[in-house]
Residue frames as qw, qx, qy, qz and C-alpha x, y, z in Angstrom:
[[0.229, 0.316, -0.285, 0.876, 61.50, 150.58, -82.46],
 [0.524, -0.645, -0.479, -0.281, 59.16, 150.14, -79.50],
 [0.339, 0.128, -0.484, 0.796, 60.10, 152.55, -76.73],
 [0.388, -0.559, -0.232, -0.695, 56.60, 153.48, -75.55],
 [0.638, -0.524, 0.333, -0.456, 56.55, 151.27, -72.45],
 [0.037, 0.311, -0.947, 0.068, 57.97, 148.09, -70.99],
 [0.604, 0.199, 0.596, -0.491, 54.32, 146.97, -70.89],
 [0.663, 0.553, -0.156, -0.480, 54.33, 146.62, -74.68],
 [0.158, 0.506, -0.835, -0.144, 56.92, 143.85, -74.91],
 [0.769, -0.024, -0.566, -0.296, 56.31, 140.11, -75.22],
 [0.815, -0.505, 0.219, -0.183, 56.17, 137.54, -72.45],
 [0.063, -0.625, 0.774, 0.082, 59.54, 135.89, -71.88],
 [0.695, 0.160, -0.629, -0.309, 59.63, 132.40, -73.49],
 [0.274, 0.085, -0.876, 0.388, 60.61, 130.76, -70.19],
 [0.318, 0.118, 0.515, -0.787, 57.51, 132.21, -68.56],
 [0.684, 0.218, -0.243, -0.653, 55.28, 131.22, -71.47],
 [0.547, 0.165, -0.820, -0.037, 56.66, 127.69, -71.27],
 [0.021, 0.008, -0.798, 0.602, 55.93, 127.61, -67.55],
 [0.538, 0.159, 0.198, -0.804, 52.34, 128.65, -68.19],
 [0.702, 0.210, -0.532, -0.423, 51.96, 125.84, -70.73],
 [0.388, 0.106, -0.880, 0.251, 53.32, 123.31, -68.23],
 [0.193, 0.051, 0.613, -0.765, 51.00, 124.63, -65.51],
 [0.614, 0.150, -0.140, -0.762, 48.08, 124.04, -67.84],
 [0.513, 0.110, -0.839, -0.145, 48.53, 120.27, -67.60],
 [0.430, -0.277, -0.835, 0.203, 46.01, 118.55, -65.36],
 [0.409, -0.791, -0.362, -0.275, 44.48, 119.90, -62.19],
 [0.377, 0.187, -0.470, 0.776, 45.66, 122.07, -59.30],
 [0.257, -0.629, -0.623, 0.388, 44.18, 123.25, -56.02],
 [0.172, 0.768, 0.289, 0.546, 42.65, 126.75, -56.49],
 [0.314, -0.918, -0.120, -0.209, 42.90, 130.08, -54.67],
 [0.069, 0.815, -0.493, 0.297, 46.65, 130.10, -54.09],
 [0.751, -0.412, 0.486, -0.175, 46.90, 126.64, -52.56],
 [0.881, 0.451, -0.141, 0.007, 48.73, 125.20, -55.55],
 [0.859, -0.267, 0.065, 0.433, 52.24, 123.68, -55.22],
 [0.515, 0.495, 0.089, 0.695, 53.74, 126.40, -57.44],
 [0.223, -0.859, -0.014, -0.460, 52.63, 129.05, -54.95],
 [0.811, -0.560, 0.057, 0.159, 54.49, 127.17, -52.24],
 [0.752, 0.139, 0.128, 0.631, 57.60, 127.44, -54.42],
 [0.170, 0.737, 0.112, 0.645, 57.02, 131.17, -54.99],
 [0.518, -0.825, -0.023, -0.223, 56.52, 131.87, -51.30],
 [0.854, -0.376, 0.107, 0.344, 59.64, 129.96, -50.31],
 [0.651, 0.319, 0.158, 0.670, 61.77, 131.51, -53.04],
 [0.025, 0.814, 0.080, 0.574, 60.75, 135.11, -52.32],
 [0.651, -0.756, 0.041, -0.043, 61.41, 134.63, -48.62],
 [0.836, -0.152, 0.159, 0.502, 64.87, 133.35, -49.52],
 [0.460, 0.562, 0.180, 0.664, 65.57, 136.15, -51.98],
 [0.149, -0.810, -0.013, -0.567, 64.55, 138.81, -49.47],
 [0.382, 0.145, -0.715, 0.568, 66.11, 137.06, -46.47],
 [0.416, -0.203, 0.254, -0.849, 62.74, 137.39, -44.78],
 [0.175, -0.038, -0.983, -0.039, 61.59, 133.95, -43.60],
 [0.099, 0.431, 0.741, -0.505, 58.48, 135.29, -41.86],
 [0.196, 0.241, -0.205, -0.928, 57.26, 137.52, -44.70],
 [0.565, 0.451, 0.633, -0.278, 53.74, 137.07, -46.02],
 [0.066, -0.259, 0.617, 0.740, 53.70, 136.70, -49.82],
 [0.533, 0.530, 0.589, -0.298, 50.71, 137.07, -52.13],
 [0.256, 0.011, 0.609, 0.750, 50.13, 137.38, -55.87],
 [0.403, 0.684, 0.384, -0.471, 47.77, 139.59, -57.84],
 [0.670, 0.442, 0.476, 0.359, 47.48, 140.28, -61.55],
 [0.290, 0.820, 0.146, 0.471, 48.04, 144.05, -61.71],
 [0.416, 0.163, -0.348, 0.825, 50.31, 146.69, -60.25],
 [0.327, -0.461, -0.027, -0.824, 47.34, 148.79, -59.22],
 [0.828, -0.409, -0.308, -0.228, 45.95, 145.91, -57.18],
 [0.752, -0.039, -0.408, 0.516, 49.34, 145.28, -55.59],
 [0.168, 0.305, -0.225, 0.910, 49.81, 148.90, -54.59],
 [0.434, -0.420, -0.063, -0.794, 46.30, 149.53, -53.39],
 [0.848, -0.354, -0.370, -0.135, 45.67, 146.31, -51.49],
 [0.665, 0.001, -0.418, 0.619, 49.04, 146.66, -49.79],
 [0.030, 0.312, -0.173, 0.934, 48.36, 150.27, -48.87],
 [0.599, -0.466, -0.286, -0.585, 44.88, 149.42, -47.63],
 [0.801, -0.297, -0.483, 0.194, 46.42, 147.22, -44.93],
 [0.533, -0.213, -0.293, 0.765, 48.41, 150.12, -43.50],
 [0.022, -0.104, -0.069, -0.992, 46.25, 153.17, -44.35],
 [0.109, 0.507, 0.776, -0.360, 42.95, 153.47, -42.46],
 [0.222, 0.691, 0.547, 0.418, 40.20, 155.44, -44.25],
 [0.234, -0.945, -0.193, 0.123, 40.72, 158.38, -41.90],
 [0.564, -0.541, 0.285, 0.554, 44.40, 158.75, -42.87],
 [0.492, 0.830, -0.152, -0.215, 46.46, 160.10, -45.75],
 [0.889, 0.022, 0.228, 0.396, 49.21, 158.49, -47.84],
 [0.077, -0.861, 0.261, 0.430, 52.29, 160.61, -48.51],
 [0.775, 0.216, 0.470, 0.363, 53.62, 160.21, -52.06],
 [0.237, -0.286, 0.321, 0.871, 55.34, 162.14, -54.83],
 [0.479, 0.526, 0.086, -0.698, 53.29, 164.05, -57.42],
 [0.462, 0.444, -0.635, -0.432, 54.55, 161.62, -60.08],
 [0.331, -0.139, 0.908, -0.218, 53.70, 158.48, -58.14],
 [0.219, -0.125, -0.843, -0.475, 51.68, 155.90, -60.05],
 [0.127, -0.488, -0.815, 0.284, 49.16, 155.78, -57.21],
 [0.065, 0.600, 0.225, -0.765, 48.47, 159.47, -57.82],
 [0.214, 0.474, -0.382, -0.764, 48.72, 159.87, -61.59],
 [0.385, 0.230, -0.759, -0.473, 47.71, 156.51, -63.02],
 [0.118, -0.117, -0.973, 0.160, 45.38, 154.57, -60.76],
 [0.330, -0.421, -0.509, -0.674, 42.04, 156.40, -61.11],
 [0.450, -0.490, 0.296, -0.686, 41.62, 156.94, -57.34],
 [0.817, -0.075, -0.567, -0.072, 42.03, 153.22, -56.70],
 [0.357, 0.111, -0.668, 0.643, 44.06, 153.86, -53.52],
 [0.334, -0.137, 0.278, -0.890, 41.19, 155.90, -52.12],
 [0.775, -0.063, -0.338, -0.531, 38.73, 153.19, -53.20],
 [0.766, 0.001, -0.633, 0.116, 40.58, 150.24, -51.69],
 [0.259, 0.085, -0.608, 0.745, 41.47, 152.03, -48.48],
 [0.178, -0.668, -0.718, 0.082, 37.87, 153.12, -48.02],
 [0.003, -0.958, -0.253, -0.134, 38.63, 156.80, -48.34],
 [0.581, -0.549, 0.103, 0.592, 42.22, 157.54, -47.29],
 [0.394, 0.914, 0.002, -0.095, 43.43, 160.55, -49.26],
 [0.793, 0.170, 0.019, 0.585, 46.79, 161.19, -50.90],
 [0.177, -0.946, 0.048, 0.266, 49.06, 164.04, -49.81],
 [0.751, 0.568, -0.058, 0.333, 51.66, 165.04, -52.39],
 [0.626, -0.643, 0.105, 0.429, 55.22, 165.57, -51.20],
 [0.325, -0.454, 0.406, 0.723, 57.30, 168.16, -53.04],
 [0.531, 0.665, -0.049, -0.522, 57.24, 168.76, -56.80],
 [0.279, 0.544, -0.746, -0.262, 59.60, 166.09, -58.17],
 [0.853, 0.009, -0.462, -0.243, 59.50, 162.34, -58.70],
 [0.631, -0.005, -0.624, 0.460, 62.02, 161.77, -55.91],
 [0.477, -0.834, -0.185, -0.204, 61.09, 162.75, -52.37],
 [0.371, 0.468, -0.527, 0.605, 63.70, 164.28, -50.09],
 [0.461, -0.353, -0.711, 0.397, 63.79, 163.73, -46.31],
 [0.085, -0.152, -0.248, 0.953, 63.54, 167.46, -45.59],
 [0.399, -0.075, -0.317, -0.857, 60.44, 167.96, -47.72],
 [0.567, -0.275, -0.761, -0.153, 58.87, 164.75, -46.43],
 [0.338, -0.280, -0.630, 0.641, 59.36, 165.85, -42.83],
 [0.115, 0.119, 0.080, -0.983, 57.83, 169.26, -43.53],
 [0.487, -0.129, -0.535, -0.678, 54.85, 167.72, -45.35],
 [0.534, -0.312, -0.779, 0.102, 54.15, 165.21, -42.60],
 [0.223, -0.230, -0.484, 0.815, 54.48, 167.91, -39.96],
 [0.241, 0.010, -0.136, -0.961, 51.93, 170.06, -41.80],
 [0.612, -0.236, -0.587, -0.474, 49.36, 167.26, -41.75],
 [0.608, -0.337, -0.688, 0.208, 47.68, 165.82, -38.70],
 [0.209, 0.036, -0.341, 0.916, 47.52, 169.26, -37.15],
 [0.395, -0.244, -0.160, -0.871, 43.73, 169.72, -37.21],
 [0.390, -0.091, 0.751, -0.525, 42.79, 166.98, -34.81],
 [0.487, 0.313, 0.802, -0.147, 39.52, 165.26, -35.59],
 [0.442, 0.752, 0.149, -0.465, 38.80, 167.69, -38.43],
 [0.359, 0.722, -0.501, -0.315, 41.64, 166.69, -40.75],
 [0.913, 0.197, -0.356, -0.028, 43.23, 163.56, -42.21],
 [0.713, -0.624, 0.311, 0.074, 45.49, 161.61, -39.90],
 [0.114, 0.704, -0.665, -0.223, 49.08, 160.93, -40.83],
 [0.963, 0.095, 0.205, -0.151, 49.41, 157.66, -42.73],
 [0.837, -0.114, 0.355, 0.401, 52.01, 155.65, -44.65],
 [0.063, 0.737, -0.405, -0.537, 54.74, 156.96, -46.91],
 [0.867, 0.349, 0.351, 0.051, 54.78, 155.50, -50.43],
 [0.140, -0.690, 0.509, 0.495, 58.03, 155.46, -52.42],
 [0.854, 0.495, 0.067, -0.145, 58.43, 154.44, -56.06],
 [0.323, -0.630, 0.657, 0.258, 61.55, 152.47, -56.99],
 [0.337, -0.017, 0.164, 0.927, 62.47, 153.12, -59.81],
 [0.208, 0.524, 0.317, -0.763, 60.50, 156.35, -60.17],
 [0.594, 0.656, 0.461, -0.072, 58.22, 157.19, -63.05],
 [0.313, 0.919, -0.212, -0.115, 61.02, 159.35, -64.45],
 [0.869, 0.342, -0.298, 0.197, 63.57, 156.58, -64.32],
 [0.058, 0.665, -0.552, 0.501, 65.48, 157.74, -61.26],
 [0.770, -0.261, -0.577, 0.079, 66.28, 155.58, -58.26],
 [0.470, -0.813, 0.218, -0.264, 66.72, 156.10, -54.55],
 [0.484, 0.393, -0.729, 0.283, 70.08, 154.87, -53.31],
 [0.619, -0.330, -0.691, 0.177, 70.22, 152.91, -50.06],
 [0.258, -0.144, -0.400, 0.867, 71.13, 155.94, -47.97],
 [0.291, -0.133, -0.173, -0.931, 68.21, 157.89, -49.41],
 [0.632, -0.320, -0.624, -0.331, 65.78, 155.05, -48.67],
 [0.544, -0.282, -0.628, 0.480, 67.07, 154.77, -45.11],
 [0.090, -0.038, -0.210, 0.973, 66.81, 158.52, -44.57],
 [0.449, -0.217, -0.332, -0.801, 63.22, 158.65, -45.84],
 [0.673, -0.323, -0.662, -0.069, 62.24, 155.65, -43.75],
 [0.398, -0.154, -0.534, 0.730, 63.81, 157.30, -40.72],
 [0.199, -0.107, 0.013, -0.974, 61.58, 160.34, -41.22],
 [0.643, -0.272, -0.503, -0.510, 58.55, 158.06, -41.42],
 [0.646, -0.239, -0.665, 0.289, 59.65, 156.23, -38.28],
 [0.155, 0.044, -0.359, 0.919, 60.08, 159.53, -36.44],
 [0.469, -0.077, 0.001, -0.880, 56.35, 159.99, -36.97],
 [0.461, -0.001, 0.841, -0.284, 55.55, 156.31, -36.30],
 [0.687, 0.497, -0.021, -0.529, 54.46, 155.78, -39.93],
 [0.790, 0.006, 0.576, 0.210, 54.92, 152.68, -42.10],
 [0.126, 0.609, -0.468, -0.628, 56.53, 152.76, -45.56],
 [0.813, 0.352, 0.460, -0.058, 55.25, 151.12, -48.76],
 [0.153, -0.481, 0.570, 0.648, 57.33, 150.69, -51.91],
 [0.763, 0.559, 0.137, -0.296, 55.85, 150.63, -55.40],
 [0.368, -0.485, 0.698, 0.378, 58.33, 148.31, -57.08],
 [0.784, 0.545, 0.182, -0.234, 56.77, 147.92, -60.52],
 [0.654, 0.649, -0.334, 0.199, 60.35, 148.33, -61.80],
 [0.682, -0.676, 0.277, -0.026, 61.96, 146.95, -58.64],
 [0.902, -0.002, 0.261, 0.344, 64.32, 144.65, -60.57],
 [0.506, 0.710, 0.051, 0.488, 65.60, 147.48, -62.78],
 [0.225, -0.889, 0.222, -0.332, 66.42, 149.58, -59.73],
 [0.844, -0.468, 0.260, 0.042, 68.00, 146.66, -57.89],
 [0.857, 0.177, 0.187, 0.447, 70.46, 145.72, -60.63],
 [0.283, 0.823, -0.035, 0.492, 71.31, 149.40, -61.13],
 [0.412, -0.812, 0.291, -0.293, 72.20, 149.71, -57.44],
 [0.641, 0.305, -0.683, 0.172, 73.91, 146.31, -57.39],
 [0.279, -0.357, 0.632, -0.628, 72.57, 145.55, -53.92],
 [0.067, -0.159, -0.984, 0.051, 70.52, 142.79, -52.34],
 [0.325, -0.551, -0.555, -0.532, 66.70, 142.80, -52.21],
 [0.547, -0.607, -0.495, 0.296, 66.85, 142.90, -48.41],
 [0.386, -0.234, -0.071, 0.889, 69.10, 145.96, -48.47],
 [0.060, -0.174, -0.346, -0.920, 66.66, 147.79, -50.74],
 [0.504, -0.500, -0.517, -0.479, 63.59, 146.90, -48.68],
 [0.675, -0.661, -0.322, -0.065, 63.18, 145.85, -45.05],
 [0.684, -0.240, -0.175, 0.666, 66.72, 146.67, -44.03],
 [0.180, 0.223, 0.105, 0.952, 66.11, 150.19, -45.34],
 [0.183, 0.192, 0.495, -0.827, 62.81, 150.45, -43.47],
 [0.475, 0.007, -0.478, -0.739, 60.28, 149.26, -46.06],
 [0.489, -0.039, 0.699, -0.520, 57.24, 147.51, -44.57],
 [0.709, 0.435, 0.521, -0.193, 55.20, 146.58, -47.64],
 [0.117, -0.421, 0.606, 0.665, 56.50, 145.95, -51.18],
 [0.782, 0.520, 0.183, -0.290, 54.83, 145.66, -54.56],
 [0.439, -0.399, 0.690, 0.415, 57.28, 143.41, -56.40],
 [0.579, 0.580, -0.093, -0.566, 56.76, 143.88, -60.14],
 [0.591, -0.065, 0.759, 0.264, 56.78, 141.18, -62.78],
 [0.572, 0.683, 0.449, -0.068, 54.60, 142.38, -65.63],
 [0.249, 0.936, -0.179, -0.174, 56.94, 145.11, -66.91],
 [0.152, -0.676, 0.711, 0.121, 59.91, 142.74, -66.82],
 [0.229, 0.272, -0.882, -0.310, 58.77, 139.80, -68.93],
 [0.222, 0.216, 0.900, -0.307, 55.73, 138.32, -67.19],
 [0.035, -0.467, -0.712, -0.524, 52.27, 138.12, -68.72],
 [0.333, -0.622, -0.089, -0.703, 50.55, 139.70, -65.75],
 [0.763, -0.462, -0.428, 0.149, 51.60, 139.07, -62.16],
 [0.051, 0.683, -0.370, 0.628, 52.83, 141.14, -59.22],
 [0.615, -0.268, -0.673, 0.311, 53.77, 140.03, -55.74],
 [0.318, -0.793, 0.089, -0.512, 52.82, 141.80, -52.53],
 [0.660, 0.012, -0.608, 0.442, 55.31, 141.17, -49.74],
 [0.462, -0.807, -0.008, -0.369, 54.36, 142.09, -46.18],
 [0.441, 0.418, -0.661, 0.441, 57.57, 142.00, -44.17],
 [0.269, -0.134, 0.677, -0.672, 55.48, 142.06, -41.01],
 [0.233, -0.182, -0.897, -0.328, 53.10, 139.08, -41.32],
 [0.097, 0.317, 0.668, -0.667, 50.72, 140.57, -38.75],
 [0.427, 0.425, 0.001, -0.799, 48.74, 142.07, -41.65],
 [0.008, -0.121, 0.910, 0.396, 48.58, 138.81, -43.63],
 [0.143, 0.454, 0.873, -0.110, 45.00, 137.83, -42.80],
 [0.202, 0.723, 0.227, -0.620, 43.77, 141.34, -43.41],
 [0.116, 0.459, -0.579, -0.664, 45.44, 141.29, -46.83],
 [0.064, 0.118, 0.964, 0.231, 43.76, 137.99, -47.68],
 [0.173, 0.633, 0.676, -0.335, 40.37, 139.37, -46.75],
 [0.166, 0.725, -0.056, -0.666, 40.93, 142.58, -48.69],
 [0.006, 0.286, -0.775, -0.564, 42.15, 140.67, -51.75],
 [0.103, 0.346, 0.929, 0.084, 39.03, 138.51, -51.75],
 [0.127, 0.740, 0.483, -0.452, 36.69, 141.43, -51.07],
 [0.096, 0.704, -0.243, -0.660, 38.43, 143.46, -53.77],
 [0.851, 0.462, 0.159, -0.193, 37.89, 140.68, -56.37],
 [0.331, 0.758, -0.560, -0.045, 41.60, 139.95, -56.83],
 [0.528, -0.312, 0.785, -0.093, 41.76, 136.39, -55.49],
 [0.516, 0.340, -0.609, -0.497, 42.12, 134.22, -58.60],
 [0.914, -0.105, 0.266, -0.286, 40.43, 130.84, -58.50],
 [0.921, 0.295, -0.003, 0.253, 42.85, 129.42, -61.12],
 [0.297, -0.916, 0.241, 0.121, 45.70, 130.93, -59.17],
 [0.819, -0.169, 0.394, 0.381, 48.26, 128.47, -60.59],
 [0.584, 0.634, 0.244, 0.444, 48.58, 130.67, -63.68],
 [0.113, -0.950, 0.187, -0.223, 49.80, 133.54, -61.51],
 [0.727, -0.558, 0.389, 0.093, 52.04, 131.18, -59.54],
 [0.857, 0.232, 0.306, 0.344, 53.53, 129.66, -62.69],
 [0.372, 0.846, -0.005, 0.382, 54.58, 133.07, -63.97],
 [0.294, -0.875, 0.317, -0.218, 56.19, 134.19, -60.76],
 [0.865, -0.317, 0.366, 0.130, 57.88, 130.83, -60.18],
 [0.780, 0.405, 0.216, 0.424, 59.48, 130.93, -63.64],
 [0.129, 0.928, -0.061, 0.345, 60.38, 134.59, -63.18],
 [0.486, -0.782, 0.368, -0.130, 62.32, 133.76, -60.02],
 [0.942, -0.073, 0.266, 0.190, 64.01, 130.57, -61.26],
 [0.745, 0.174, 0.203, 0.611, 67.60, 130.83, -62.45],
 [0.244, -0.523, -0.067, 0.814, 67.57, 134.55, -61.63],
 [0.323, 0.509, 0.601, 0.524, 65.50, 135.32, -64.73],
 [0.090, -0.930, -0.352, 0.048, 64.03, 138.43, -63.08],
 [0.355, -0.760, 0.212, 0.501, 67.46, 139.96, -62.63],
 [0.487, -0.011, 0.621, 0.614, 68.71, 138.86, -66.03],
 [0.234, 0.710, 0.579, 0.325, 65.74, 140.48, -67.75],
 [0.178, -0.955, -0.140, 0.193, 66.23, 143.71, -65.81],
 [0.474, -0.512, 0.392, 0.599, 69.93, 143.81, -66.67],
 [0.415, 0.284, 0.648, 0.572, 69.07, 143.38, -70.34],
 [0.065, 0.878, 0.451, 0.143, 66.46, 146.15, -70.20],
 [0.322, -0.876, 0.060, 0.354, 68.88, 148.50, -68.43],
 [0.517, -0.257, 0.523, 0.627, 71.66, 147.66, -70.89],
 [0.348, 0.577, 0.601, 0.430, 69.34, 148.45, -73.78],
 [0.067, -0.972, -0.223, 0.010, 68.63, 151.86, -72.30],
 [0.484, -0.667, 0.281, 0.492, 72.34, 152.45, -71.65],
 [0.511, 0.113, 0.592, 0.613, 73.07, 151.72, -75.31],
 [0.171, 0.797, 0.490, 0.310, 70.32, 154.11, -76.40],
 [0.280, -0.937, -0.075, 0.195, 71.45, 156.85, -74.02],
 [0.568, -0.400, 0.382, 0.610, 75.09, 156.54, -75.10],
 [0.398, 0.366, 0.575, 0.614, 74.01, 157.13, -78.69],
 [0.025, -0.904, -0.396, -0.156, 71.75, 160.04, -77.78],
 [0.447, -0.774, 0.050, 0.445, 74.60, 161.74, -75.94],
 [0.515, -0.103, 0.474, 0.707, 76.53, 161.83, -79.21],
 [0.198, 0.657, 0.541, 0.488, 73.81, 163.88, -80.89],
 [0.205, 0.029, -0.192, 0.959, 74.20, 167.60, -80.38],
 [0.353, -0.313, -0.282, -0.836, 70.48, 168.21, -80.82],
 [0.692, -0.413, -0.578, -0.127, 69.46, 165.97, -77.90],
 [0.083, -0.488, 0.520, -0.696, 69.25, 167.00, -74.24],
 [0.516, -0.265, -0.811, 0.078, 68.54, 164.46, -71.52],
 [0.397, -0.715, -0.098, -0.567, 66.19, 165.72, -68.82],
 [0.722, -0.595, 0.302, -0.183, 67.41, 163.33, -66.11],
 [0.040, 0.547, -0.834, -0.060, 70.38, 161.05, -65.63],
 [0.885, 0.006, -0.262, -0.384, 69.06, 157.67, -66.84],
 [0.187, -0.499, 0.812, -0.237, 70.07, 154.88, -64.48],
 [0.595, 0.091, 0.766, -0.226, 67.49, 152.16, -65.16],
 [0.357, 0.240, 0.786, 0.445, 65.35, 151.62, -68.27],
 [0.160, 0.874, 0.459, -0.003, 63.63, 155.00, -68.71],
 [0.388, -0.147, 0.101, 0.904, 64.94, 158.20, -70.29],
 [0.213, 0.881, 0.374, -0.196, 63.37, 161.60, -70.95],
 [0.496, -0.106, 0.337, 0.793, 64.93, 163.55, -73.79],
 [0.276, 0.791, 0.132, -0.531, 64.36, 166.85, -75.57],
 [0.505, 0.081, 0.634, 0.579, 64.54, 166.54, -79.36],
 [0.157, 0.235, -0.228, -0.932, 63.73, 169.01, -82.15],
 [0.670, 0.338, 0.358, -0.555, 60.17, 168.77, -83.44],
 [0.612, 0.544, -0.441, -0.367, 61.45, 167.79, -86.90],
 [0.155, 0.341, -0.922, 0.101, 63.36, 164.86, -85.40],
 [0.427, 0.093, 0.743, -0.508, 60.34, 163.70, -83.42],
 [0.703, 0.464, 0.040, -0.538, 58.24, 163.79, -86.57],
 [0.467, 0.518, -0.686, -0.205, 60.86, 161.85, -88.52],
 [0.077, -0.198, 0.938, -0.274, 60.96, 159.16, -85.84],
 [0.556, 0.262, 0.559, -0.556, 57.19, 158.84, -85.71],
 [0.659, 0.542, -0.204, -0.480, 56.90, 158.68, -89.48],
 [0.353, 0.446, -0.820, -0.063, 59.48, 155.87, -89.49],
 [0.774, -0.244, -0.534, -0.238, 57.31, 153.86, -87.10],
 [0.300, 0.163, -0.689, 0.639, 59.06, 154.51, -83.79],
 [0.524, -0.650, -0.485, -0.260, 56.79, 154.13, -80.77],
 [0.381, -0.076, -0.489, 0.781, 57.30, 156.44, -77.78],
 [0.138, -0.819, -0.541, 0.136, 55.39, 158.98, -75.73],
 [0.225, 0.528, 0.008, 0.819, 55.57, 162.69, -76.45],
 [0.411, -0.455, -0.620, 0.490, 55.59, 164.01, -72.89],
 [0.071, -0.760, -0.210, 0.611, 55.61, 167.73, -73.51],
 [0.006, -0.420, 0.424, 0.802, 55.02, 169.79, -76.66],
 [0.689, 0.516, 0.281, -0.425, 52.91, 169.73, -79.81],
 [0.596, -0.034, 0.659, 0.457, 54.10, 167.50, -82.64],
 [0.407, 0.674, 0.549, 0.280, 51.90, 169.44, -85.08],
 [0.149, -0.863, -0.041, 0.481, 53.47, 172.83, -84.34],
 [0.578, 0.816, -0.012, 0.014, 55.19, 174.88, -87.03],
 [0.021, 0.848, -0.529, 0.036, 58.76, 175.54, -85.89],
 [0.913, 0.153, -0.378, 0.014, 60.83, 172.42, -86.72],
 [0.432, 0.399, -0.580, 0.564, 63.53, 173.35, -84.22],
 [0.527, -0.537, 0.215, -0.623, 61.26, 173.65, -81.17],
 [0.158, 0.233, -0.935, 0.217, 62.31, 170.98, -78.64],
 [0.783, -0.291, -0.204, -0.510, 59.74, 168.40, -77.58],
 [0.292, -0.439, 0.789, -0.316, 60.16, 166.12, -74.58],
 [0.809, 0.055, -0.472, -0.347, 59.75, 162.42, -75.24],
 [0.634, -0.455, 0.574, -0.248, 59.79, 159.44, -72.88],
 [0.635, 0.384, -0.652, -0.158, 61.72, 156.35, -73.93],
 [0.712, -0.382, 0.506, -0.301, 61.39, 152.99, -72.14],
 [0.457, 0.401, -0.772, -0.183, 63.29, 149.79, -72.92],
 [0.881, -0.268, 0.234, -0.313, 62.50, 146.22, -71.98],
 [0.616, -0.381, 0.670, 0.161, 64.42, 142.92, -72.01],
 [0.728, 0.343, 0.579, 0.131, 63.31, 141.98, -75.53],
 [0.315, 0.906, -0.035, -0.279, 64.36, 145.09, -77.45],
 [0.869, 0.225, 0.152, 0.413, 66.80, 144.16, -80.26],
 [0.408, -0.551, 0.142, 0.714, 70.00, 146.18, -80.45],
 [0.311, 0.230, 0.581, 0.716, 69.38, 146.63, -84.16],
 [0.071, -0.807, -0.530, -0.252, 66.20, 148.57, -83.37],
 [0.408, -0.789, -0.095, 0.450, 68.08, 150.78, -80.92],
 [0.422, -0.263, 0.403, 0.768, 70.70, 151.53, -83.58],
 [0.187, 0.514, 0.636, 0.544, 68.04, 152.17, -86.19],
 [0.206, -0.896, -0.386, 0.072, 66.39, 154.69, -83.85],
 [0.440, -0.661, 0.119, 0.596, 69.72, 156.42, -83.28],
 [0.410, 0.110, 0.542, 0.725, 70.37, 156.61, -87.01],
 [0.040, 0.740, 0.553, 0.381, 67.14, 158.57, -87.36],
 [0.337, -0.908, -0.141, 0.204, 68.16, 160.96, -84.58],
 [0.677, 0.213, 0.093, 0.699, 70.83, 162.59, -86.71],
 [0.228, -0.575, -0.152, 0.771, 72.14, 166.08, -86.00]]
């Protein structure tokens, strides 16, 4: 009953097999391996972006921060939600890799609205040389609370950024989960909606540890290469990154894994809705759900070995009926029997 994170699941067997095959013999280092040629070609095809610059790194933090560093000078600020990974979970890495660009939080929720974004951008850049300059907008798809921006919302937010002549970066650690939920094309959810730089996630969706950075405008390609090297994220034995991403993209495995993860969450959510003692905080559309459960239920689940994050509330409190907020995340590998076992424990 592992619902703590999609980072906790195993590597998909097809990706593990690809790594074993890549381990045979020798390959040119530093991203000049034949598998990287396959990855570059395939991602350009998938995104309908033949000129896009494509690079691989091992972590989501590196993907976000190196990508942002190419479009956020040190004198500027990045506009993001208060729940964005770059704000809450990256230990000031964006500021480090950009050389000092700050983060400006937009609104109070995980999803940014065009009205609030416009007001926040307008409020910055008003102090001339004394204040931070307006920089890129960063959007998370799917958000840290499991919500997604539909295509109209993405276009509207990008339009606000364009009105201020600002680029847009997308943190797509769970890009595949959002894509299959929207049932759209990768191009529609990125450059056609105004996205300039994408972090294309693999690790949370069955890979061992690889993320792609896609620059839809290749003008920043050389700068990215220099920043990746300077930031110690250019792998010498790059073929092991390439092998993962190549296998991830073959036969649509990336979408299949995301559909399975989303279906697992849908099964869990359907069961939770049948329990009178459970309240869902948000409408789950991908592979994350936040739910309020009585303290006694949370204790029972933990004692039975269920793994999840208690987001709000004290498990050790006295009143058994006090609701606690927990976060549940599903991945491609979660057995349906474990979902049903969890639901059996969440009895009214």
